[in-house]
DOMAR-896085 format. One record per residue (C-alpha): x, y, z. Coordinates in steps of 0.02 Angstrom, whole numbers, plus 32768, in hexadecimal, padded with zeros to 4 digits. Each point is the difference from the previous one (the first is absolute). Layout:
REM residues N
XYZ;...
***
This chain:
REM residues 119
2B80D679A056;7FEA7F7D8088;7F907F9D7F8D;808B7FFC7F7D;807E7FC88082;7F8C7F76803D;7FE57FC37F4E;80BB80037FDE;80287FA480A1;7F797F7E7FDC;80497FE77F52;80AF7FEE8047;7FC37F858084;7FA47F9A7F7C;809C7FFC7F94;806A7FC78093;7F7F7F7C802D;80057FBD7F4D;80BF7FFB8005;7FFC7FA480A6;7F827F827FBD;806E7FE17F67;809D7FE98069;7FA27F8C8076;7FC67F987F6B;80B47FF57FBF;803D7FCA80AB;7F797F7B800A;80317FBF7F54;80B87FFA8033;7FD37FA680A1;7F987F827F9F;80917FE07F89;807B7FEE808F;7F8E7F86805D;7FE97F977F63;80BD7FF97FE7;801B7FCF80B5;7F7B7F787FF2;80527FBB7F64;80AB80008055;7FB87FA68097;7FB07F7C7F92;80A27FE87FA1;80617FF580A3;7F867F808046;800E7F9A7F61;80BE8002800A;7FFC7FCE80B8;7F8C7F6E7FD8;80717FC77F71;809C800D806C;7FAB7FA88090;7FDB7F6C7F8F;80A880007FA6;807A80398089;7FAE7FF980AD;80A5801B805C;802080A27FA1;7F548040802D;80217FDC80B8;80A7805C7FF1;7FAA80937FAD;7F7B80068088;808880018084;805B808C7FA5;7F5F80637FEF;7FDA7FF080B9;80B18038802E;7FF380967F8C;7F5680308046;80477FF880B0;8085807E7FCC;808C7F997FB4;8078804D7F84;7FEA7FC17F4E;80B880117FD2;80347F9D809A;7F827F777FD7;803E7FF57F4C;80B67FF78038;7FD87F76807D;7FA77F9E7F77;809380107F89;807D7FC88084;7F937F6C8032;7FEB7FC67F4C;80B880167FD8;803F7F91808C;7F857F707FF1;802F7F907F6C;7FA57F5F7FE1;805A7F597FF8;7FE17FF97F45;805480AA7FE8;80947FCC8069;80197F5D7F9F;7FF580587F58;807C80828039;807C7F7C8039;7FEA7F977F62;801A80987F92;80A9801F8050;80447F537FDA;80827FFD7F75;7FBC7FD87F53;7F49800F802E;7FE880A37FA3;804D7FBE7F5F;7FA27F5A800D;7F598056801F;801280717F69;80407F717F96;7F657F998027;7F9080967FE7;804B80267F54;7FEE7F4C7FC4;7F44801A7FEF;801680987F8F;
***
């Protein structure tokens, strides 16, 4: 009787060991896939940073500053609101001149008249 119990318990333990090995293999495969995805995202992110650094260096500096503030514990919604308010109040000279010219009488009609001549 004890011999039968020992054989049964050995069989059960072997079955559990096989199940554990299979689950460990699945977890290793999932980890490998996740690490590959993360590596691809990092490479893509580095590529985008390099492109932005070449094309818009001031924006990259702004983004680095924002990242450092967020890492230190800043609130994302507060940072976004501050950025919107700052952009909304600072108009360039060119924007101001175009806005003033557009409000002069007859400019709208003249502009569209000239534009429609080419059609």
